[in-house]
C-alpha positions in Angstrom: -0.4 -2.0 8.8 -2.7 -0.1 11.1 -3.3 3.6 11.6 -5.2 5.9 13.8 -5.8 9.0 11.7 -6.7 12.2 13.5 -7.6 15.5 11.7 -5.8 18.2 13.6 -5.5 22.0 13.8 -1.9 21.3 15.0 0.2 18.5 16.4 3.7 18.0 17.7 5.9 15.3 19.1 8.7 15.8 21.6 11.4 13.4 22.8 13.1 14.2 26.1 11.6 17.7 26.0 13.0 18.5 22.6 10.7 19.1 19.6 11.3 16.5 16.9 8.2 17.0 14.6 5.3 19.4 14.3 2.5 20.4 11.8 -0.3 22.9 11.6 -3.5 21.9 9.9 -3.4 18.3 8.6 -3.4 14.7 9.9 -1.7 13.1 12.8 -1.2 9.4 11.9 -0.2 6.8 14.5 1.2 3.9 12.5 1.6 0.3 13.6 3.3 -2.4 11.6 2.2 -6.0 11.8 4.2 -9.2 11.4 2.9 -10.0 7.9 3.1 -6.5 6.5 5.1 -5.6 3.4 5.4 -2.9 0.7 1.8 -3.6 -0.5 0.5 -2.6 3.0 2.7 0.5 2.9 1.2 1.5 -0.4 -2.4 0.8 0.6 -2.0 2.8 3.8 -0.2 5.8 2.3 -2.8 6.1 -0.6 -5.7 5.7 1.8 -4.4 8.3 4.2 -3.5 10.8 1.5 -6.8 10.4 -0.3 -9.2 10.5 2.7 -11.7 13.3 2.1 -12.0 14.6 5.7 -11.5 18.3 5.2 -14.3 20.8 4.6 -15.1 22.2 1.2 -16.9 25.6 0.6 -20.2 24.1 1.8 -18.6 22.7 5.0 -18.8 19.1 3.8 -15.9 16.7 4.3 -15.0 16.6 0.7 -11.3 17.5 0.5 -8.2 15.4 1.0 -4.9 16.3 2.7 -3.4 16.9 -0.7 -6.3 19.1 -1.8 -5.7 21.4 1.2 -1.9 21.2 1.1 -2.0 20.1 4.7 0.8 18.6 6.8 1.2 15.0 8.0 2.8 14.0 11.3 3.6 10.3 11.3 4.3 8.6 14.7 5.2 4.9 15.0 3.1 3.1 17.5 3.6 -0.7 17.8 0.9 -0.8 20.5 -1.7 -0.6 17.7 -1.1 -4.4 17.5 -1.8 -4.9 21.2 -4.2 -7.8 21.8 -6.2 -7.1 25.0 -8.7 -10.0 24.6 -7.1 -12.2 27.3 -6.2 -11.1 30.8 -5.1 -7.6 31.7 -1.7 -7.3 30.0 -1.7 -6.7 26.3 0.1 -9.1 24.0 2.2 -7.6 21.2 3.1 -10.8 19.4 1.4 -9.6 16.2 3.6 -6.5 16.0 6.6 -6.7 13.6 10.0 -6.7 15.1 11.6 -3.3 15.3 14.3 -3.4 12.6 11.9 -4.5 9.9 9.1 -2.3 11.2 11.4 0.8 11.1 12.0 0.1 7.4 8.3 -0.1 6.6 7.5 2.9 8.7 10.1 4.9 6.7 8.7 3.5 3.5 5.3 4.8 4.5 6.7 8.3 5.2 8.6 8.3 1.8 5.5 7.2 -0.1 3.4 9.9 1.5 5.9 12.5 0.3 5.9 10.9 -3.2 2.1 11.2 -3.3 2.4 14.9 -2.9 2.3 15.8 0.8 4.9 18.5 1.1 4.9 19.0 4.8 5.7 15.7 6.5 7.1 15.4 10.0 7.7 12.3 12.1 8.4 11.2 15.7 11.4 9.2 16.5 11.1 5.4 16.0 11.4 3.4 19.3 11.7 6.5 21.5 9.4 7.4 24.4 7.5 10.3 22.8 5.1 13.0 24.1 2.5 13.6 21.4 0.3 16.7 21.6 -2.6 17.5 19.3 -5.6 19.7 18.8 -8.1 17.2 17.3 -10.2 19.2 14.8 -13.8 18.1 14.9 -13.0 15.7 16.5 -12.3 13.5 13.5 -10.6 10.2 14.3 -10.5 7.2 11.9 -9.1 3.7 12.1 -7.5 2.0 9.0 -6.2 -1.5 8.7 -4.4 -2.6 5.5 -5.7 -6.1 6.0 -9.2 -4.7 6.3 -9.8 -6.4 9.6 -11.9 -3.4 10.6 
């Protein structure tokens, strides 16, 4: 699984002009599911995201996690994180998992984040065309890959 993690002051996602998920301070996590991913990848990604120390402590150092600050998490599925742009001009998505299985692993990620103690969790809508708005705080943007390819 892959994630683009952004520390945000606020974020929201709409579908067809209707709000489907929003958070204030916390993390916006764009989540892609690859062909070979399973529950181990879900667990790795959820634990990594929830434990990232990217929020300021009293000295202004990035030393607190999402759970430490009781922040929110907005998870948005994004298969294009598996887009391969190395050849030609049109991305190939052959390494992305097919939608039915990917939806189950995305939901498992969301469930695990809740189990780890994130009380404010919102999501986009799987397979929908979404508008995602955010105020990136910092900016802080990190890439995570459960297979540790980067």
